[in-house]
Kinemage of the C-alpha trace (Angstrom):
@kinemage 1
@onewidth
@group {chain A} dominant
@subgroup {mainchain}
@vectorlist {calphas} color= white
{ca unk a 1} P -6.619 24.551 27.964
{ca unk a 2} L -8.665 26.923 30.091
{ca unk a 3} L -6.117 29.175 31.816
{ca unk a 4} L -5.738 32.791 30.757
{ca unk a 5} L -1.961 32.869 30.598
{ca unk a 6} L -1.597 32.730 26.817
{ca unk a 7} L -4.134 35.493 26.221
{ca unk a 8} L -2.289 37.762 28.653
{ca unk a 9} L 1.018 36.884 27.010
{ca unk a 10} L -0.275 37.777 23.539
{ca unk a 11} L -1.558 41.157 24.720
{ca unk a 12} L 1.641 41.960 26.632
{ca unk a 13} L 3.741 41.013 23.573
{ca unk a 14} L 1.782 43.487 21.448
{ca unk a 15} L 2.222 46.144 24.119
{ca unk a 16} L 5.972 45.532 24.272
{ca unk a 17} L 6.252 45.864 20.475
{ca unk a 18} L 4.493 49.239 20.574
{ca unk a 19} L 6.696 50.447 23.432
{ca unk a 20} L 9.793 49.547 21.415
{ca unk a 21} L 8.774 51.504 18.335
{ca unk a 22} L 6.174 49.565 16.331
{ca unk a 23} L 3.267 51.529 14.940
{ca unk a 24} L 0.993 48.469 14.880
{ca unk a 25} L 1.355 44.864 15.937
{ca unk a 26} L -0.439 41.535 16.059
{ca unk a 27} L 0.513 38.413 17.979
{ca unk a 28} L -0.554 34.795 17.490
{ca unk a 29} L 0.097 32.081 20.062
{ca unk a 30} L -0.737 28.444 19.442
{ca unk a 31} L -0.313 25.316 21.522
{ca unk a 32} L -1.369 21.775 20.895
{ca unk a 33} L -0.824 18.087 21.416
{ca unk a 34} L -1.085 15.439 18.730
{ca unk a 35} L -1.185 11.669 18.640
{ca unk a 36} L -1.052 9.178 15.792
{ca unk a 37} L -0.692 5.432 15.538
{ca unk a 38} L -0.542 3.109 12.535
{ca unk a 39} L -1.187 -0.597 12.979
{ca unk a 40} L -0.135 -2.823 10.097
{ca unk a 41} L -1.033 -6.516 9.968
{ca unk a 42} L -2.238 -6.246 13.574
{ca unk a 43} L 1.088 -4.934 14.896
{ca unk a 44} L 1.905 -1.352 15.868
{ca unk a 45} L 4.105 -0.007 13.073
{ca unk a 46} L 4.474 3.610 14.215
{ca unk a 47} L 3.313 5.756 17.100
{ca unk a 48} L 3.806 9.464 17.660
{ca unk a 49} L 2.820 11.688 20.533
{ca unk a 50} L 4.011 15.290 20.586
{ca unk a 51} L 3.213 18.697 21.986
{ca unk a 52} L 4.070 22.146 20.713
{ca unk a 53} L 3.740 25.751 21.769
{ca unk a 54} L 4.883 28.859 19.945
{ca unk a 55} L 4.299 32.551 19.387
{ca unk a 56} L 4.491 34.720 16.293
{ca unk a 57} L 4.572 38.494 15.956
{ca unk a 58} L 3.966 40.777 12.992
{ca unk a 59} L 4.693 44.472 13.360
{ca unk a 60} L 4.436 47.528 11.164
{ca unk a 61} L 6.517 50.675 11.172
{ca unk a 62} L 4.675 52.878 8.751
{ca unk a 63} L 4.188 50.631 5.725
{ca unk a 64} L 7.225 48.491 6.528
{ca unk a 65} L 6.495 45.001 7.874
{ca unk a 66} L 8.553 42.655 9.997
{ca unk a 67} L 7.704 39.321 11.547
{ca unk a 68} L 9.328 36.718 13.785
{ca unk a 69} L 8.350 33.667 15.785
{ca unk a 70} L 9.660 31.655 18.728
{ca unk a 71} L 8.989 28.515 20.725
{ca unk a 72} L 10.609 30.139 23.770
{ca unk a 73} L 7.780 31.879 25.626
{ca unk a 74} L 9.980 33.078 28.466
{ca unk a 75} L 10.370 36.857 28.940
{ca unk a 76} L 13.782 36.703 27.268
{ca unk a 77} L 12.421 34.666 24.346
{ca unk a 78} L 9.607 37.180 23.794
{ca unk a 79} L 12.059 40.119 23.952
{ca unk a 80} L 14.237 38.502 21.310
{ca unk a 81} L 11.235 37.850 19.072
{ca unk a 82} L 10.089 41.470 19.325
{ca unk a 83} L 13.604 42.677 18.566
{ca unk a 84} L 13.895 40.414 15.515
{ca unk a 85} L 10.577 41.659 14.102
{ca unk a 86} L 11.582 45.291 14.601
{ca unk a 87} L 14.934 44.691 12.936
{ca unk a 88} L 13.319 43.080 9.910
{ca unk a 89} L 10.819 45.944 9.572
{ca unk a 90} L 13.715 48.407 9.429
{ca unk a 91} L 15.173 46.751 6.321
{ca unk a 92} L 12.084 45.650 4.370
{ca unk a 93} L 10.660 47.677 1.541
{ca unk a 94} L 7.573 49.832 1.892
{ca unk a 95} L 4.293 48.299 0.766
{ca unk a 96} L 1.375 50.740 0.393
{ca unk a 97} L -1.176 47.961 0.941
{ca unk a 98} L 0.334 46.635 4.173
{ca unk a 99} L -1.531 47.103 7.438
{ca unk a 100} L -4.021 45.730 9.888
{ca unk a 101} L -7.728 45.576 9.021
{ca unk a 102} L -9.738 48.753 9.558
{ca unk a 103} L -11.086 49.394 13.055
{ca unk a 104} L -14.679 48.479 12.253
{ca unk a 105} L -13.749 45.089 10.814
{ca unk a 106} L -12.639 43.302 14.007
{ca unk a 107} L -14.828 40.902 15.924
{ca unk a 108} L -15.754 37.264 16.558
{ca unk a 109} L -18.748 35.003 16.008
{ca unk a 110} L -20.658 34.841 19.317
{ca unk a 111} L -21.560 31.609 21.051
{ca unk a 112} L -20.028 28.150 21.059
{ca unk a 113} L -19.055 26.910 17.592
{ca unk a 114} L -18.495 23.433 19.061
{ca unk a 115} L -14.912 23.227 17.860
{ca unk a 116} L -13.702 21.404 20.977
{ca unk a 117} L -15.011 18.129 22.329
{ca unk a 118} L -13.686 16.959 25.711
{ca unk a 119} L -14.062 13.263 24.934
{ca unk a 120} L -10.929 13.439 22.732
{ca unk a 121} L -8.807 14.477 25.709
{ca unk a 122} L -10.080 11.499 27.721
{ca unk a 123} L -9.053 8.863 25.157
{ca unk a 124} L -6.198 6.700 26.401
{ca unk a 125} L -3.378 5.370 24.242
{ca unk a 126} L -4.292 1.640 24.483
{ca unk a 127} L -7.843 2.458 23.367
{ca unk a 128} L -6.604 4.461 20.361
{ca unk a 129} L -4.331 1.612 19.314
{ca unk a 130} L -7.199 -0.851 19.630
{ca unk a 131} L -9.392 1.337 17.419
{ca unk a 132} L -6.752 1.324 14.684
{ca unk a 133} L -6.340 -2.432 15.069
{ca unk a 134} L -10.101 -2.995 14.900
{ca unk a 135} L -10.495 -0.956 11.701
{ca unk a 136} L -7.749 -2.925 9.984
{ca unk a 137} L -9.058 -6.253 11.292
{ca unk a 138} L -12.534 -5.496 9.956
{ca unk a 139} L -11.079 -4.867 6.507
{ca unk a 140} L -8.982 -8.040 6.543
{ca unk a 141} L -12.006 -10.126 7.534
{ca unk a 142} L -14.187 -9.136 4.572
{ca unk a 143} L -12.664 -11.342 1.880
{ca unk a 144} L -9.694 -13.743 1.591
{ca unk a 145} L -8.414 -11.718 -1.358
{ca unk a 146} L -7.553 -8.984 1.139
{ca unk a 147} L -4.309 -10.470 2.352
{ca unk a 148} L -2.271 -7.360 3.066
{ca unk a 149} L -2.708 -3.890 4.433
{ca unk a 150} L -1.151 -0.462 4.541
{ca unk a 151} L -2.614 -0.231 8.021
{ca unk a 152} L -5.315 1.008 10.277
{ca unk a 153} L -4.658 4.461 11.708
{ca unk a 154} L -5.971 6.586 14.551
{ca unk a 155} L -5.026 10.237 15.058
{ca unk a 156} L -6.112 12.952 17.450
{ca unk a 157} L -5.283 16.572 18.160
{ca unk a 158} L -6.048 19.128 20.853
{ca unk a 159} L -5.214 22.761 20.278
{ca unk a 160} L -5.647 26.319 21.418
{ca unk a 161} L -5.174 29.505 19.371
{ca unk a 162} L -4.870 33.015 20.781
{ca unk a 163} L -4.724 36.270 18.814
{ca unk a 164} L -4.300 39.884 19.901
{ca unk a 165} L -3.480 43.118 18.083
{ca unk a 166} L -2.783 46.767 18.781
{ca unk a 167} L -6.282 47.861 17.746
{ca unk a 168} L -7.743 46.329 20.902
{ca unk a 169} L -8.872 42.988 19.508
{ca unk a 170} L -8.170 39.843 21.520
{ca unk a 171} L -9.684 36.412 21.073
{ca unk a 172} L -9.025 32.731 21.581
{ca unk a 173} L -10.589 29.348 20.895
{ca unk a 174} L -9.864 25.654 21.447
{ca unk a 175} L -10.126 22.876 18.882
{ca unk a 176} L -10.096 19.091 18.843
{ca unk a 177} L -10.371 16.361 16.266
{ca unk a 178} L -9.813 12.665 15.826
{ca unk a 179} L -9.739 10.384 12.814
{ca unk a 180} L -9.861 6.671 12.107
{ca unk a 181} L -8.973 4.982 8.816
{ca unk a 182} L -8.133 1.692 7.136
{ca unk a 183} L -6.210 1.023 3.905
{ca unk a 184} L -6.372 -2.649 2.863
{ca unk a 185} L -4.618 -4.260 -0.092
{ca unk a 186} L -6.329 -6.929 -2.225
{ca unk a 187} L -4.839 -9.366 -4.695
{ca unk a 188} L -6.362 -11.599 -7.355
{ca unk a 189} L -4.052 -13.193 -9.898
{ca unk a 190} L -1.750 -10.499 -11.243
{ca unk a 191} L -4.041 -7.687 -10.075
{ca unk a 192} L -3.172 -5.947 -6.820
{ca unk a 193} L -5.127 -2.887 -5.629
{ca unk a 194} L -5.522 -0.670 -2.575
{ca unk a 195} L -8.059 1.858 -1.399
{ca unk a 196} L -9.032 3.403 1.904
{ca unk a 197} L -11.822 4.845 3.982
{ca unk a 198} L -11.537 7.486 6.700
{ca unk a 199} L -13.808 9.103 9.243
{ca unk a 200} L -12.903 12.282 11.096
{ca unk a 201} L -14.793 14.434 13.568
{ca unk a 202} L -14.361 17.003 16.323
{ca unk a 203} L -15.210 14.347 18.913
{ca unk a 204} L -14.770 10.590 19.170
{ca unk a 205} L -18.502 9.956 19.594
{ca unk a 206} L -19.094 11.304 16.067
{ca unk a 207} L -16.638 8.943 14.355
{ca unk a 208} L -17.959 6.080 12.264
{ca unk a 209} L -17.422 2.707 14.000
{ca unk a 210} L -14.163 0.889 13.299
{ca unk a 211} L -16.001 -2.097 11.788
{ca unk a 212} L -17.856 0.123 9.327
{ca unk a 213} L -14.658 1.912 8.273
{ca unk a 214} L -12.849 -1.376 7.658
{ca unk a 215} L -15.744 -2.851 5.705
{ca unk a 216} L -16.149 0.175 3.415
{ca unk a 217} L -12.387 0.312 2.816
{ca unk a 218} L -12.422 -3.384 1.874
{ca unk a 219} L -15.386 -3.040 -0.479
{ca unk a 220} L -13.771 -0.088 -2.241
{ca unk a 221} L -10.539 -2.051 -2.629
{ca unk a 222} L -12.172 -5.232 -3.928
{ca unk a 223} L -14.148 -3.462 -6.623
{ca unk a 224} L -10.857 -2.223 -8.132
{ca unk a 225} L -9.500 -5.727 -8.822
{ca unk a 226} L -9.068 -6.588 -12.487
{ca unk a 227} L -8.862 -2.962 -13.579
{ca unk a 228} L -8.245 -2.329 -17.246
{ca unk a 229} L -7.616 0.525 -19.636
{ca unk a 230} L -10.239 1.732 -22.082
{ca unk a 231} L -10.015 3.218 -25.547
{ca unk a 232} L -9.521 6.970 -25.717
{ca unk a 233} L -12.942 8.580 -26.131
{ca unk a 234} L -15.120 11.532 -25.142
{ca unk a 235} L -17.787 10.483 -22.649
{ca unk a 236} L -19.694 11.752 -19.592
{ca unk a 237} L -17.591 11.708 -16.420
{ca unk a 238} L -19.037 11.373 -12.920
{ca unk a 239} L -16.977 12.465 -9.929
{ca unk a 240} L -17.857 10.697 -6.681
{ca unk a 241} L -17.894 13.043 -3.626
{ca unk a 242} L -14.310 12.206 -2.653
{ca unk a 243} L -12.956 13.204 -6.074
{ca unk a 244} L -15.515 15.998 -6.573
{ca unk a 245} L -13.843 17.816 -3.688
{ca unk a 246} L -10.761 18.244 -5.850
{ca unk a 247} L -12.806 20.276 -8.347
{ca unk a 248} L -13.919 22.461 -5.462
{ca unk a 249} L -10.269 22.990 -4.531
{ca unk a 250} L -9.613 24.098 -8.117
{ca unk a 251} L -12.434 26.632 -7.787
{ca unk a 252} L -10.880 27.865 -4.530
{ca unk a 253} L -7.556 28.442 -6.283
{ca unk a 254} L -9.368 30.342 -9.009
{ca unk a 255} L -11.173 32.730 -6.592
{ca unk a 256} L -8.155 33.103 -4.279
{ca unk a 257} L -7.324 36.784 -3.832
{ca unk a 258} L -3.652 36.337 -4.746
{ca unk a 259} L -4.581 34.650 -8.027
{ca unk a 260} L -7.082 37.400 -8.816
{ca unk a 261} L -4.901 40.463 -8.258
{ca unk a 262} L -2.029 38.797 -10.103
{ca unk a 263} L -4.395 38.004 -13.017
{ca unk a 264} L -3.365 34.357 -12.642
{ca unk a 265} L -6.875 32.887 -12.719
{ca unk a 266} L -9.376 32.119 -15.437
{ca unk a 267} L -11.986 33.792 -13.175
{ca unk a 268} L -10.132 37.114 -12.802
{ca unk a 269} L -12.303 40.072 -13.799
{ca unk a 270} L -15.474 37.976 -14.074
{ca unk a 271} L -17.482 39.065 -11.022
{ca unk a 272} L -21.234 39.073 -11.659
{ca unk a 273} L -20.761 37.016 -14.821
{ca unk a 274} L -22.139 33.565 -15.568
{ca unk a 275} L -19.149 31.249 -15.083
{ca unk a 276} L -20.928 27.948 -14.419
{ca unk a 277} L -24.160 26.068 -14.866
{ca unk a 278} L -27.193 27.630 -13.195
{ca unk a 279} L -27.393 24.494 -11.047
{ca unk a 280} L -24.015 25.216 -9.417
{ca unk a 281} L -23.844 27.168 -6.155
{ca unk a 282} L -20.600 27.364 -4.166
{ca unk a 283} L -20.563 28.644 -0.590
{ca unk a 284} L -17.752 29.387 1.859
{ca unk a 285} L -19.037 29.369 5.433
{ca unk a 286} L -16.783 29.520 8.490
{ca unk a 287} L -19.666 29.753 10.951
{ca unk a 288} L -21.163 26.238 10.810
{ca unk a 289} L -21.011 24.629 14.226
{ca unk a 290} L -18.720 21.679 14.707
{ca unk a 291} L -17.167 21.612 11.248
{ca unk a 292} L -13.474 21.626 10.407
{ca unk a 293} L -13.446 24.936 8.530
{ca unk a 294} L -15.211 26.891 11.282
{ca unk a 295} L -13.671 29.445 13.623
{ca unk a 296} L -14.970 32.525 15.459
{ca unk a 297} L -12.514 34.838 13.693
{ca unk a 298} L -9.891 34.616 10.975
{ca unk a 299} L -6.153 35.055 11.447
{ca unk a 300} L -6.434 38.848 11.319
{ca unk a 301} L -9.167 39.085 13.968
{ca unk a 302} L -11.991 39.552 11.448
{ca unk a 303} L -15.217 37.579 12.082
{ca unk a 304} L -15.723 34.560 9.863
{ca unk a 305} L -18.869 34.614 7.753
{ca unk a 306} L -20.929 32.946 5.056
{ca unk a 307} L -19.800 34.062 1.601
{ca unk a 308} L -21.732 33.178 -1.525
{ca unk a 309} L -18.941 32.530 -4.033
{ca unk a 310} L -20.976 31.290 -6.996
{ca unk a 311} L -24.748 31.744 -6.979
{ca unk a 312} L -26.601 29.621 -9.546
{ca unk a 313} L -23.619 29.874 -11.845
{ca unk a 314} L -22.909 33.597 -11.341
{ca unk a 315} L -19.566 34.521 -9.752
{ca unk a 316} L -20.496 36.701 -6.772
{ca unk a 317} L -17.322 36.970 -4.671
{ca unk a 318} L -13.640 36.249 -4.454
{ca unk a 319} L -12.089 35.047 -1.171
{ca unk a 320} L -9.888 37.753 0.326
{ca unk a 321} L -7.780 38.789 3.272
{ca unk a 322} L -7.088 42.438 4.089
{ca unk a 323} L -4.028 42.724 1.848
{ca unk a 324} L -5.567 41.271 -1.313
{ca unk a 325} L -8.785 43.194 -0.675
{ca unk a 326} L -6.844 46.464 -0.649
{ca unk a 327} L -4.992 45.439 -3.787
{ca unk a 328} L -8.364 44.963 -5.498
{ca unk a 329} L -10.144 47.938 -3.929
{ca unk a 330} L -12.500 45.616 -2.028
{ca unk a 331} L -13.188 44.490 1.546
{ca unk a 332} L -11.838 41.396 3.266
{ca unk a 333} L -14.141 38.385 3.283
{ca unk a 334} L -12.707 37.127 6.601
{ca unk a 335} L -10.501 34.506 4.963
{ca unk a 336} L -7.081 35.432 6.372
{ca unk a 337} L -5.024 32.362 7.257
{ca unk a 338} L -1.463 31.927 8.498
{ca unk a 339} L 0.880 30.017 10.734
{ca unk a 340} L 2.558 31.682 13.660
{ca unk a 341} L 4.205 34.517 11.780
{ca unk a 342} L 4.484 36.277 8.481
{ca unk a 343} L 1.859 38.041 6.457
{ca unk a 344} L -1.532 36.382 6.343
{ca unk a 345} L -2.379 34.216 3.379
{ca unk a 346} L -5.870 33.127 2.358
{ca unk a 347} L -7.733 30.030 3.428
{ca unk a 348} L -11.306 28.849 3.153
{ca unk a 349} L -13.805 28.037 5.857
{ca unk a 350} L -16.249 25.237 5.068
{ca unk a 351} L -16.195 25.424 1.280
{ca unk a 352} L -18.927 23.383 -0.376
{ca unk a 353} L -21.100 22.873 -3.412
{ca unk a 354} L -24.787 22.893 -2.543
{ca unk a 355} L -26.495 19.556 -3.116
{ca unk a 356} L -28.914 18.926 -5.948
{ca unk a 357} L -32.005 16.765 -6.292
{ca unk a 358} L -30.763 13.513 -7.888
{ca unk a 359} L -29.311 10.564 -5.999
{ca unk a 360} L -25.955 9.083 -7.061
{ca unk a 361} L -27.780 5.971 -8.318
{ca unk a 362} L -30.047 8.109 -10.505
{ca unk a 363} L -27.068 9.982 -11.924
{ca unk a 364} L -25.225 6.758 -12.771
{ca unk a 365} L -28.390 5.291 -14.309
{ca unk a 366} L -28.655 8.325 -16.613
{ca unk a 367} L -25.331 7.510 -18.318
{ca unk a 368} L -25.231 4.804 -20.982
{ca unk a 369} L -21.466 4.922 -21.499
{ca unk a 370} L -19.154 6.862 -19.210
{ca unk a 371} L -16.572 6.968 -16.429
{ca unk a 372} L -17.174 7.063 -12.654
{ca unk a 373} L -14.031 8.568 -11.056
{ca unk a 374} L -13.028 7.297 -7.612
{ca unk a 375} L -9.380 8.401 -7.555
{ca unk a 376} L -7.388 11.258 -9.071
{ca unk a 377} L -3.627 11.071 -9.504
{ca unk a 378} L -1.090 13.857 -9.930
{ca unk a 379} L -1.725 17.518 -10.604
{ca unk a 380} L -2.348 18.850 -14.078
{ca unk a 381} L -4.615 21.850 -13.636
{ca unk a 382} L -3.675 25.272 -15.017
{ca unk a 383} L -5.682 27.850 -13.064
{ca unk a 384} L -4.652 30.627 -15.468
{ca unk a 385} L -6.134 28.977 -18.556
{ca unk a 386} L -8.442 26.435 -16.927
{ca unk a 387} L -6.813 23.531 -18.772
{ca unk a 388} L -7.430 20.301 -16.858
{ca unk a 389} L -5.692 16.922 -17.184
{ca unk a 390} L -5.234 14.350 -14.417
{ca unk a 391} L -4.560 10.676 -13.997
{ca unk a 392} L -7.601 8.762 -12.803
{ca unk a 393} L -9.019 5.432 -11.733
{ca unk a 394} L -12.570 4.302 -11.157
{ca unk a 395} L -15.373 2.268 -12.683
{ca unk a 396} L -16.755 2.191 -16.206
{ca unk a 397} L -20.466 2.801 -16.659
{ca unk a 398} L -22.314 0.673 -19.201
{ca unk a 399} L -26.065 0.959 -19.729
{ca unk a 400} L -26.504 2.907 -16.502
{ca unk a 401} L -24.604 0.456 -14.306
{ca unk a 402} L -21.084 0.252 -12.864
{ca unk a 403} L -19.637 -2.454 -15.103
{ca unk a 404} L -15.890 -2.931 -14.540
{ca unk a 405} L -12.896 -1.217 -12.890
{ca unk a 406} L -10.653 1.129 -14.885
{ca unk a 407} L -7.152 2.394 -14.116
{ca unk a 408} L -4.166 4.039 -15.792
{ca unk a 409} L -6.230 6.565 -17.730
{ca unk a 410} L -6.339 10.346 -17.850
{ca unk a 411} L -9.300 12.690 -17.915
{ca unk a 412} L -8.955 16.014 -19.695
{ca unk a 413} L -10.999 19.120 -20.356
{ca unk a 414} L -11.122 22.798 -19.440
{ca unk a 415} L -12.525 24.123 -16.171
{ca unk a 416} L -14.504 26.810 -18.013
{ca unk a 417} L -16.360 24.169 -20.008
{ca unk a 418} L -16.586 21.751 -17.082
{ca unk a 419} L -18.258 24.349 -14.846
{ca unk a 420} L -20.607 25.592 -17.546
{ca unk a 421} L -21.637 22.036 -18.371
{ca unk a 422} L -22.212 20.889 -14.790
{ca unk a 423} L -25.932 20.346 -15.139
{ca unk a 424} L -26.327 17.389 -12.769
{ca unk a 425} L -25.440 17.666 -9.083
{ca unk a 426} L -26.116 14.935 -6.565
{ca unk a 427} L -28.127 15.029 -3.380
{ca unk a 428} L -25.367 13.353 -1.336
{ca unk a 429} L -23.572 16.390 0.155
{ca unk a 430} L -21.727 15.301 3.289
{ca unk a 431} L -19.020 17.100 5.262
{ca unk a 432} L -15.938 14.946 5.863
{ca unk a 433} L -13.513 17.850 6.142
{ca unk a 434} L -13.419 21.560 5.404
{ca unk a 435} L -14.400 20.988 1.753
{ca unk a 436} L -17.475 19.071 0.659
{ca unk a 437} L -19.099 18.277 -2.662
{ca unk a 438} L -21.830 15.883 -3.790
{ca unk a 439} L -21.633 13.606 -6.811
{ca unk a 440} L -21.028 15.691 -9.958
{ca unk a 441} L -21.683 14.853 -13.607
{ca unk a 442} L -19.664 16.530 -16.372
{ca unk a 443} L -21.475 15.828 -19.690
{ca unk a 444} L -18.305 15.341 -21.737
{ca unk a 445} L -14.582 14.967 -21.084
{ca unk a 446} L -11.760 13.162 -22.859
{ca unk a 447} L -10.830 9.871 -21.201
{ca unk a 448} L -7.362 8.947 -22.438
{ca unk a 449} L -6.538 5.259 -22.411
{ca unk a 450} L -5.113 2.924 -25.028
């Protein structure tokens, strides 16, 4: 993980591409090892351990682009990759917006972003299996109604990413993560339900204990027993943090540069306009230490940054890579993302909704009759029009309390109205991945049941 071989290989690959006729080039090399185990009913059901290493090259000849990738990092494998990219560039059409970022845009966040934790590398296979077994066992021990399980799982990954281009930029960073989860199944009479809980972190020491994970998973599963449908009605809907993140992902799709320049988003052409409640602020920040959406530079060699996407309801920025920025006459926001080869797409860093002042309990207590959503099913969101309809399960709120479980219903509305009406935002913001949202209250949506 610490040798300099891959960085030298990336730079020499770029040099070779230029010597063979490319006008510009960029090379990505990634290597990693991954592990996963699933224990079901105390027995190992599946185990995977794998390693990978590959290189990708994108070159430009004028405004013609070609790309190729290989898992063969020998001199002959690199030569073939360079040749394939050059050949593709000779037959692709010209794109006036194609090209590397401008010279002044390259760079990296200084200092240690704490993306790699050495304790993950030291974990041994028997210990990882025991962690998965312990999480499942803790769930099974909570209540006799939990008589089955989809398993306890442990996963880990170690990786290194190297990037170099023909404008003189070169950078690299290492990453690690591990995760632990449990997914018990409960039965009572004719009612059978499942749920799960997961913890993930850059290092093992930051994971929640296996016993805690199993217990939370069991409690979430048990509270779903005896679920029923409700009459179709328009009521307040509360999204718990796990389901609130899906709304954030819808916002990401709507501010995605590709959606904007194609006019395929309900937020296209609305910069500096009020698009949401004044209580809603959305931030994309790839510089927060130790989080899953952080990196010192994006996949074009542009420094990551903090971007204010929505500020107190006002749309302040789209999320762009170099290509979409040029299409829109703007500047990249450092959100380029790609695999080993091909043109860069757009990804987010740590995308989150800023927390509010009210606790989840206070928000629930403020609703006399409504729906608390704990699971969303299927995809029924039209980013062009904002129309929103998804299957859902959760708990019904009666007189400010969680009264009974609900399943097999739909919730429907329009993202324009949902964002504008989002007056109540919880104080429980917590990062469990690269997107994070607190509890959110939408004043009125259609809950479709019987």
